[in-house]
LUMZA-184796 format. One record per residue (C-alpha): y, x, z; residue in three letters. Coordinates in steps of 0.2 Angstrom, whole numbers, padded with zeros to 4 digits. Layout:
<nodes>
v,u,w,residu
Y,X,Z,ala
...
</nodes>
This chain:
<nodes>
v,u,w,residu
-0111,0040,-0171,met
-0109,0033,-0190,ala
-0095,0023,-0186,arg
-0084,0036,-0181,val
-0088,0047,-0195,ser
-0070,0043,-0206,gly
-0058,0047,-0191,arg
-0058,0065,-0188,thr
-0040,0067,-0198,gly
-0034,0058,-0182,gly
-0036,0074,-0172,ser
-0027,0084,-0187,arg
-0014,0074,-0183,arg
-0017,0075,-0164,trp
-0014,0096,-0166,thr
0002,0092,-0181,ala
0012,0080,-0165,leu
0010,0094,-0152,leu
0017,0106,-0163,ala
0031,0099,-0163,gly
0029,0091,-0146,gly
0041,0107,-0136,ala
0059,0099,-0145,ala
0053,0080,-0146,ala
0048,0078,-0131,leu
0067,0075,-0124,leu
0072,0066,-0139,val
0076,0048,-0138,gly
0075,0051,-0116,ala
0087,0035,-0115,gly
0085,0016,-0121,val
0082,0013,-0140,val
0094,0004,-0152,thr
0092,-0011,-0158,ala
0088,-0006,-0174,asn
0075,0006,-0167,ser
0066,-0007,-0157,ala
0066,-0020,-0172,ala
0058,-0005,-0185,ala
0045,-0002,-0170,thr
0040,-0021,-0169,thr
0039,-0025,-0187,ala
0024,-0015,-0189,gly
0010,-0005,-0180,his
0014,0012,-0190,pro
-0005,0017,-0179,phe
-0014,0004,-0186,ala
-0032,0013,-0188,gly
-0025,0030,-0180,asp
-0029,0027,-0165,ala
-0029,0048,-0161,met
-0013,0048,-0167,ala
-0006,0036,-0158,glu
-0014,0045,-0143,val
-0009,0060,-0146,ala
0012,0051,-0144,ala
0009,0044,-0128,met
0007,0063,-0122,gln
0013,0066,-0107,pro
0011,0051,-0096,gly
0017,0047,-0081,trp
0010,0034,-0069,asn
0021,0020,-0058,leu
0008,0019,-0044,gly
0008,0011,-0026,asn
0019,-0003,-0036,ser
0014,-0020,-0045,leu
-0002,-0013,-0042,asp
0000,-0015,-0022,ser
-0012,-0027,-0014,thr
0002,-0034,-0001,gly
0013,-0049,-0005,ala
0025,-0041,-0018,asp
0027,-0024,-0026,glu
0036,-0016,-0012,thr
0021,-0019,0003,ser
0015,-0001,-0002,trp
0032,0009,0003,gly
0039,0011,-0014,asn
0056,0000,-0019,pro
0057,-0012,-0029,arg
0055,-0004,-0048,ile
0073,-0003,-0058,thr
0076,0002,-0076,arg
0085,0015,-0068,glu
0071,0022,-0062,leu
0059,0020,-0078,leu
0076,0028,-0089,ala
0076,0042,-0076,asn
0057,0043,-0077,val
0059,0044,-0096,arg
0073,0057,-0095,ala
0058,0070,-0089,gln
0050,0070,-0106,gly
0039,0058,-0102,phe
0033,0049,-0118,arg
0022,0035,-0111,ser
0020,0025,-0093,ile
0004,0018,-0087,arg
0010,0002,-0075,ile
-0005,-0002,-0065,pro
-0004,-0022,-0060,val
-0017,-0031,-0047,thr
-0019,-0048,-0052,trp
-0029,-0054,-0038,gly
-0015,-0061,-0025,gln
-0005,-0067,-0040,his
-0018,-0078,-0049,gln
-0025,-0095,-0043,gly
-0043,-0104,-0040,gly
-0056,-0110,-0053,ala
-0058,-0118,-0068,pro
-0039,-0110,-0073,asp
-0038,-0095,-0065,tyr
-0017,-0096,-0066,ala
-0008,-0083,-0066,ile
0008,-0084,-0053,glu
0022,-0088,-0067,ala
0036,-0077,-0056,ala
0024,-0063,-0054,tyr
0021,-0063,-0070,leu
0038,-0064,-0076,asp
0040,-0050,-0066,arg
0026,-0037,-0077,val
0035,-0042,-0091,lys
0054,-0040,-0085,glu
0046,-0021,-0081,val
0037,-0018,-0097,val
0051,-0026,-0107,gly
0062,-0011,-0099,trp
0049,0002,-0101,ala
0047,-0003,-0117,leu
0066,-0004,-0122,ala
0068,0013,-0112,gly
0058,0020,-0129,gly
0040,0023,-0118,phe
0024,0021,-0125,his
0017,0009,-0111,val
-0001,0003,-0103,met
-0005,-0011,-0092,ile
-0021,-0015,-0084,asn
-0030,-0028,-0072,val
-0031,-0013,-0058,his
-0035,-0013,-0039,his
-0045,-0030,-0044,asp
-0060,-0018,-0051,ser
-0063,-0016,-0031,trp
-0057,-0032,-0023,gln
-0068,-0045,-0032,trp
-0072,-0036,-0049,ile
-0086,-0026,-0041,ser
-0093,-0043,-0034,ala
-0101,-0044,-0051,met
-0116,-0041,-0050,pro
-0120,-0056,-0037,ala
-0107,-0068,-0048,asp
-0108,-0062,-0064,arg
-0100,-0079,-0073,ala
-0087,-0080,-0060,gly
-0081,-0067,-0061,val
-0081,-0063,-0080,leu
-0073,-0082,-0080,ala
-0059,-0074,-0070,arg
-0058,-0060,-0078,tyr
-0056,-0068,-0095,asn
-0043,-0080,-0089,ala
-0030,-0064,-0083,ile
-0033,-0054,-0102,trp
-0034,-0071,-0110,thr
-0016,-0075,-0103,arg
-0009,-0060,-0105,leu
-0015,-0056,-0124,ala
-0005,-0074,-0126,ala
0009,-0067,-0116,glu
0011,-0052,-0125,phe
0005,-0056,-0142,arg
0017,-0051,-0154,asp
0025,-0036,-0142,ser
0028,-0020,-0149,ser
0013,-0011,-0153,pro
0018,0003,-0142,lys
0011,-0007,-0128,leu
-0004,-0003,-0124,val
-0018,-0014,-0115,phe
-0031,-0005,-0102,glu
-0047,-0016,-0099,ser
-0051,-0012,-0079,val
-0046,0004,-0065,asn
-0060,0012,-0061,glu
-0074,-0001,-0064,pro
-0088,-0001,-0049,gln
-0100,-0014,-0044,phe
-0109,-0018,-0027,thr
-0123,-0023,-0025,gly
-0131,-0018,-0043,ser
-0151,-0011,-0047,ser
-0144,0003,-0051,gly
-0136,0012,-0068,asp
-0143,0001,-0083,ala
-0134,-0014,-0073,gln
-0121,-0004,-0071,asn
-0118,-0001,-0089,ala
-0121,-0018,-0095,ala
-0108,-0027,-0083,leu
-0095,-0012,-0088,leu
-0100,-0016,-0105,glu
-0099,-0035,-0105,glu
-0080,-0033,-0096,leu
-0075,-0021,-0110,asn
-0083,-0032,-0123,thr
-0073,-0048,-0117,ser
-0057,-0039,-0112,phe
-0057,-0036,-0132,arg
-0064,-0051,-0138,thr
-0050,-0061,-0130,ala
-0037,-0047,-0135,val
-0040,-0048,-0153,arg
-0043,-0065,-0156,arg
-0028,-0069,-0149,ser
-0021,-0063,-0166,gly
-0002,-0053,-0170,gly
0001,-0038,-0165,val
-0016,-0039,-0155,asn
-0024,-0038,-0168,ala
-0023,-0019,-0170,thr
-0017,-0018,-0154,arg
-0022,0000,-0144,leu
-0036,-0003,-0132,leu
-0043,0007,-0119,val
-0059,0006,-0111,leu
-0064,0015,-0096,pro
-0080,0023,-0090,thr
-0090,0017,-0074,leu
-0078,0022,-0061,his
-0069,0033,-0073,thr
-0080,0048,-0073,ser
-0083,0061,-0084,ala
-0100,0063,-0081,asp
-0110,0064,-0096,gln
-0122,0047,-0093,ala
-0106,0038,-0090,arg
-0096,0045,-0106,leu
-0114,0041,-0117,asp
-0113,0021,-0110,glu
-0095,0021,-0116,leu
-0098,0030,-0132,ala
-0113,0018,-0135,ser
-0099,0002,-0134,thr
-0087,0009,-0142,ile
-0099,0012,-0159,glu
-0106,-0006,-0156,ala
-0088,-0012,-0157,met
-0082,-0004,-0175,asp
-0065,-0004,-0171,asp
-0051,0010,-0175,pro
-0041,0006,-0162,asn
-0048,0012,-0148,leu
-0048,0025,-0136,ala
-0058,0029,-0120,ala
-0051,0034,-0104,thr
-0056,0044,-0088,val
-0050,0049,-0072,his
-0048,0069,-0065,tyr
-0043,0075,-0046,tyr
-0052,0091,-0049,gly
-0069,0098,-0039,tyr
-0069,0088,-0022,trp
-0070,0101,-0013,pro
-0054,0108,-0018,phe
-0046,0093,-0020,ser
-0044,0087,-0002,val
-0048,0106,0003,asn
-0065,0104,0013,val
-0081,0114,0013,ala
-0070,0130,0012,gly
-0062,0125,-0005,gly
-0046,0132,-0002,thr
-0043,0139,-0019,arg
-0042,0135,-0037,phe
-0058,0148,-0039,asp
-0071,0150,-0053,ala
-0082,0135,-0047,thr
-0065,0123,-0046,ala
-0060,0129,-0062,arg
-0078,0128,-0071,lys
-0079,0110,-0066,asp
-0063,0106,-0073,leu
-0068,0115,-0090,thr
-0083,0105,-0090,asp
-0077,0088,-0090,ala
-0064,0091,-0101,phe
-0075,0099,-0112,asp
-0092,0084,-0109,arg
-0076,0073,-0115,val
-0071,0081,-0129,his
-0087,0082,-0139,ser
-0090,0067,-0135,thr
-0078,0056,-0141,phe
-0062,0069,-0149,val
-0073,0076,-0158,ala
-0081,0063,-0166,arg
-0063,0053,-0171,gly
-0060,0043,-0152,ile
-0045,0047,-0143,pro
-0045,0052,-0124,val
-0033,0047,-0110,ile
-0034,0055,-0093,ile
-0027,0039,-0086,gly
-0025,0047,-0070,glu
-0024,0066,-0062,tyr
-0020,0076,-0049,gly
-0027,0081,-0033,leu
-0034,0069,-0019,leu
-0026,0077,-0004,gly
-0011,0071,-0013,phe
-0014,0053,-0005,asp
-0011,0058,0012,arg
0000,0076,0010,his
0004,0085,-0005,thr
0002,0102,0006,gly
-0016,0100,0008,thr
-0018,0111,-0004,ile
-0011,0128,-0003,gln
0006,0130,-0013,gln
0001,0143,-0024,gly
-0018,0139,-0029,glu
-0011,0121,-0031,lys
0001,0127,-0046,leu
-0013,0137,-0053,lys
-0023,0119,-0056,phe
-0012,0110,-0062,phe
-0007,0126,-0076,glu
-0024,0127,-0079,tyr
-0026,0108,-0083,leu
-0011,0105,-0093,gly
-0018,0120,-0105,his
-0037,0113,-0106,his
-0032,0098,-0108,ala
-0020,0102,-0126,arg
-0035,0113,-0129,ser
-0048,0095,-0130,arg
-0031,0086,-0136,leu
-0032,0075,-0119,leu
-0015,0065,-0114,thr
-0011,0067,-0096,thr
-0006,0053,-0087,met
0002,0061,-0070,leu
-0004,0051,-0053,trp
0012,0047,-0045,asp
0013,0034,-0032,asn
0028,0041,-0024,gly
0024,0057,-0018,gln
0032,0066,-0032,his
0045,0058,-0040,phe
0057,0050,-0028,asp
0062,0033,-0035,arg
0078,0033,-0026,thr
0086,0051,-0029,ser
0078,0051,-0044,phe
0072,0072,-0038,gln
0056,0080,-0039,trp
0050,0082,-0020,arg
0043,0095,-0027,asp
0053,0106,-0040,pro
0039,0120,-0043,glu
0024,0111,-0046,leu
0034,0098,-0060,ile
0039,0114,-0066,ala
0023,0120,-0068,gln
0017,0102,-0075,ile
0030,0101,-0090,lys
0028,0120,-0094,ser
0008,0117,-0096,ser
0012,0104,-0111,trp
0017,0116,-0121,thr
0014,0134,-0117,thr
0001,0141,-0102,arg
0011,0152,-0089,ser
0004,0170,-0079,gly
-0002,0167,-0061,thr
-0009,0178,-0049,ala
-0021,0179,-0037,ser
-0012,0175,-0025,thr
0008,0171,-0018,asp
0010,0178,-0001,gln
0011,0197,0004,val
0007,0199,0020,phe
0011,0213,0031,asn
0008,0215,0051,ala
0024,0218,0060,arg
0012,0226,0074,ala
0007,0239,0059,ser
0016,0252,0045,ala
0019,0244,0031,ile
0010,0249,0016,thr
0009,0246,-0004,ala
-0002,0228,-0008,lys
-0010,0226,-0025,thr
-0011,0210,-0031,ile
-0021,0205,-0049,ala
-0010,0195,-0061,leu
-0019,0181,-0072,asn
-0010,0185,-0090,leu
-0015,0167,-0098,asn
-0012,0178,-0114,gly
0006,0182,-0108,thr
0013,0198,-0104,ser
0020,0204,-0088,phe
0037,0206,-0090,val
0045,0212,-0074,gly
0048,0206,-0054,leu
0064,0199,-0049,arg
0070,0196,-0031,his
0085,0184,-0032,gly
0097,0189,-0046,ser
0091,0207,-0044,thr
0078,0216,-0056,asp
0065,0227,-0047,leu
0063,0244,-0054,ala
0046,0248,-0063,arg
0039,0261,-0056,gly
0050,0264,-0038,thr
0048,0246,-0033,asp
0033,0243,-0042,tyr
0018,0248,-0052,thr
0007,0240,-0067,val
-0009,0243,-0072,gln
-0017,0230,-0083,gly
-0017,0216,-0073,asp
-0015,0225,-0057,gln
0002,0224,-0049,leu
0007,0234,-0034,thr
0021,0235,-0023,leu
0025,0251,-0017,thr
0028,0254,0003,ala
0045,0258,0000,ala
0049,0241,-0008,ala
0041,0230,0007,leu
0049,0242,0019,thr
0064,0236,0012,arg
0062,0218,0008,leu
0054,0215,0024,ala
0071,0221,0031,gly
0070,0217,0054,ala
0052,0211,0050,arg
0056,0194,0056,ala
0039,0182,0058,tyr
0039,0172,0041,gly
0044,0173,0025,thr
0057,0188,0022,asn
0059,0189,0002,ala
0055,0180,-0011,val
0050,0187,-0028,leu
0049,0182,-0043,ser
0035,0188,-0057,ala
0042,0184,-0075,arg
0031,0184,-0088,phe
0033,0183,-0109,ser
0034,0164,-0108,arg
0031,0151,-0097,gly
0037,0148,-0079,val
0040,0163,-0066,pro
0026,0166,-0053,trp
0032,0165,-0034,arg
0028,0180,-0022,ile
0034,0178,-0006,asn
0035,0193,0006,ile
0026,0187,0025,ile
0027,0195,0040,thr
0017,0190,0053,tyr
0004,0194,0067,asp
-0011,0187,0073,pro
-0008,0169,0079,pro
-0010,0166,0096,val
-0019,0149,0104,leu
-0018,0142,0122,arg
-0026,0131,0133,ser
-0025,0111,0133,ala
-0028,0095,0137,thr
-0027,0078,0129,gly
-0038,0063,0122,thr
-0049,0059,0108,thr
-0033,0050,0099,ala
-0019,0063,0103,ser
-0025,0082,0107,phe
-0014,0098,0099,ala
-0019,0115,0099,val
-0003,0124,0106,pro
0000,0139,0094,thr
0012,0153,0092,asp
0008,0155,0070,phe
0017,0172,0072,arg
0022,0169,0054,gly
0003,0166,0047,asp
-0001,0150,0038,leu
-0016,0139,0042,leu
-0032,0139,0028,ala
-0044,0133,0036,thr
-0054,0127,0051,met
-0073,0129,0055,glu
-0083,0119,0070,ala
-0099,0123,0074,lys
-0109,0117,0091,tyr
-0118,0131,0102,ala
-0134,0133,0093,asp
-0123,0136,0076,gly
-0126,0116,0068,ser
-0113,0109,0061,asn
-0102,0099,0071,ala
-0089,0086,0067,gly
-0087,0075,0051,pro
-0097,0080,0035,his
-0109,0088,0045,asp
-0117,0098,0030,trp
-0102,0110,0031,thr
-0093,0119,0044,ser
-0078,0119,0037,phe
-0069,0104,0041,lys
-0057,0092,0027,glu
-0039,0099,0031,phe
-0026,0088,0036,asp
-0039,0073,0038,arg
-0047,0081,0055,thr
-0036,0095,0058,phe
-0016,0099,0054,ala
-0004,0114,0056,pro
0013,0111,0063,asp
0023,0124,0061,tyr
0040,0119,0068,ser
0033,0109,0083,gly
0020,0124,0086,gly
0004,0115,0087,thr
-0011,0111,0079,thr
-0018,0097,0079,ala
-0034,0088,0080,leu
-0038,0069,0074,lys
-0046,0056,0080,ala
-0057,0057,0064,glu
-0063,0073,0071,phe
-0066,0068,0089,phe
-0074,0051,0080,ala
-0092,0062,0074,glu
-0092,0075,0088,val
-0104,0076,0101,asp
-0100,0069,0119,asp
-0101,0083,0132,gly
-0103,0095,0119,ala
-0095,0112,0117,arg
-0089,0114,0098,val
-0085,0133,0095,thr
-0069,0131,0079,leu
-0063,0147,0070,thr
-0047,0143,0063,phe
-0046,0155,0043,his
-0029,0160,0042,tyr
-0021,0164,0022,trp
-0018,0183,0033,ser
-0037,0184,0034,gly
-0034,0184,0053,thr
-0046,0173,0060,thr
-0044,0165,0080,val
-0058,0155,0091,thr
-0056,0142,0100,tyr
-0066,0130,0111,tyr
-0066,0111,0113,val
-0076,0100,0121,thr
-0076,0080,0122,lys
-0079,0070,0139,ser
-0078,0050,0134,gly
-0059,0050,0127,asp
-0055,0065,0137,ser
-0052,0083,0128,val
-0053,0100,0136,thr
-0049,0117,0124,gly
-0049,0135,0129,thr
-0048,0150,0121,thr
-0062,0158,0131,ala
</nodes>
């Protein structure tokens, strides 16, 4: 693309900014002074250098499920009302930018004016003002409107476009002279219902993005050079979608534009279905290929990219859907490869990560890995679980280390360093725990985790290794209904990885009948404290009436246990034989 040939210097500035990132991440975590705020709004220091501006936004965080809620107000999806204190605490975590998704439809009047409710707009302006005053780069958008009414554009092009333009015309006027650290994103995850196919989808999205840019730029003021962010269709990183957006950006010939996509991982791994229990080579390649395509299509040509949302789809239901160690490896690698491809990342958080009342991370291990990935790599391993069967003598166990460019330093139990050569040995990337050490660490060999070790590397965060005593789980017969059925389960220290479901003829049973491995937490879920494994209504909804289904439960120790269920109307019978 000829237009971007002069923008490659931005990538050099991106690299330079990142080089100082480790020290700069926590600078200015509090509220900026009046003088510094005035200096920021007096001009646009990044005007014409979108690459540098997007680099300055790394890392970012999403204020999800608040102003984007489609209910009566920002608390309707279960999060507390946004406070200045919340934003200050997020900023103190080292995030430089905040994406504030906003859904406008339920606060917008009818044709022809499509006026935005004044009180709601004032609330959005208040939150944006707090974030800017707190030192954030701030990105606002048109969010769930994308599927609520914008998706109807194939059937009502004029009506949708008029309503959409009314929003951005009003927002452009309201924020015309706001700090250049305020960024506009045209629409979240654009999608169209009932279109004739890819060509029409591309044309409609181009019309939305073009109308958005026109409305903002013609309002003047800071908006003349404000950074504008344009999404691909569905915010997909598929090459065809990237090429469509690249064509739109080339036609605009505007140096203050960025592209955005979202990334939630290789789908079977992201939701734990089809046996996707591990962040394996397939899941890793999906991430690498996506980020490489984005880099080649945009960044290499001087157009910056924001990964406007990233995470795992299973998090929307339960952050334990993905096994902890596999989860950590995903986030370690994502942060690393995003840095290598000069992509700014914005963590999706709808309240499941940073507690908006206590201001504490719900999973400290996860956020430690994410923060570390902003500046360096961490060593990991093939597993974070070492299982010892209580019914058997303890033997030495070997796990593979993923050094990721680091060097292994040592192994620690609590505050005590284990002795190399006696408690463990290391040969290349193979870490072997001796039988003597495991026996000592297992103690009385109660079921469950007996000891927690910390593998330390030359940089990054340590890798936790759980020493676990188990015996094969014991399942018992039960009766129940399709709405409420649970398999009585003595887990005996083991942990459930996945479940297969097949009919007697070998065909697959239940949802996603293209695979025998069902979706974790949506169709089945372990309750370790309650001693049950629930089979959910979503599973039985797609099981043949009267047919016996063979379930195979796969546990992280490598153990498998067979169980049988039969649905008869609303009744369910489960047996071990």
